[in-house]
C-alpha positions as CSV (number, residue, x, y, z in Angstrom):
1,X,69.3,100.3,107.0
2,X,69.6,100.3,110.8
3,X,65.8,100.5,111.2
4,X,65.4,97.4,109.0
5,X,68.0,95.4,111.0
6,X,66.2,96.4,114.2
7,X,62.8,95.4,112.9
8,X,64.3,92.0,111.9
9,X,65.9,91.5,115.4
10,X,64.2,93.6,118.0
11,X,67.0,93.1,120.6
12,X,69.1,95.5,118.4
13,X,66.9,98.3,119.8
14,X,69.1,98.0,123.0
15,X,72.2,99.1,121.0
16,X,73.3,102.5,119.9
17,X,73.8,103.1,116.2
18,X,77.5,102.9,116.6
19,X,77.4,99.5,118.3
20,X,75.0,98.2,115.7
21,X,77.2,99.4,112.9
22,X,80.2,97.7,114.5
23,X,78.3,94.4,114.7
24,X,77.1,94.6,111.2
25,X,80.6,95.5,110.0
26,X,82.0,92.5,111.8
27,X,79.4,90.0,110.5
28,X,82.0,87.5,109.5
29,X,83.6,87.6,113.0
30,X,80.9,86.5,115.5
31,X,83.4,86.9,118.4
32,X,83.2,90.6,117.9
33,X,79.6,90.4,119.3
34,X,81.1,89.6,122.7
35,X,81.9,93.2,123.2
36,X,78.1,94.0,122.9
37,X,76.4,90.8,124.1
38,X,75.7,92.2,127.6
39,X,73.6,94.9,126.0
40,X,71.6,92.5,123.9
41,X,71.1,89.6,126.5
42,X,71.0,90.1,130.2
43,X,73.1,87.7,132.1
44,X,75.3,86.5,129.2
45,X,78.9,87.4,129.4
46,X,80.1,86.0,126.1
47,X,79.7,83.4,123.4
48,X,82.2,80.7,122.3
49,X,82.4,79.6,118.7
50,X,84.1,77.0,116.6
51,X,84.9,77.4,112.9
52,X,84.0,74.7,110.4
53,X,85.1,74.5,106.8
54,X,82.4,74.5,104.2
55,X,82.4,73.9,100.5
56,X,84.4,76.3,98.3
57,X,86.7,77.3,101.2
58,X,84.0,79.2,103.1
59,X,84.0,79.1,106.9
60,X,81.0,78.7,109.1
61,X,81.0,79.8,112.8
62,X,79.0,77.7,115.1
63,X,78.1,78.9,118.6
64,X,79.1,76.1,121.0
65,X,78.7,77.7,124.4
66,X,77.1,80.6,126.1
67,X,78.9,81.9,129.2
68,X,77.2,83.6,132.1
69,X,78.7,86.4,134.1
70,X,79.5,84.0,136.9
71,X,81.5,81.7,134.5
72,X,78.7,79.1,134.2
73,X,78.7,77.5,130.7
74,X,75.7,76.4,128.7
75,X,76.5,74.1,125.9
76,X,74.4,74.8,122.8
């Protein structure tokens, strides 16, 4: 399973098995990625998201900003 995820998204090769399992387990909570984002992308400190309601009560998370280590924000 982990090998399949890594083949779909090669940046997952930078994560340990435990980190990757935590990300996969928190798939509905994208803010949980912030704990590991530095290992995946150099220079990114965290991502900011907004929730939007979809049909049938489902929520969709949209990445709105990417924050650099120095606090600089990039609007997506």
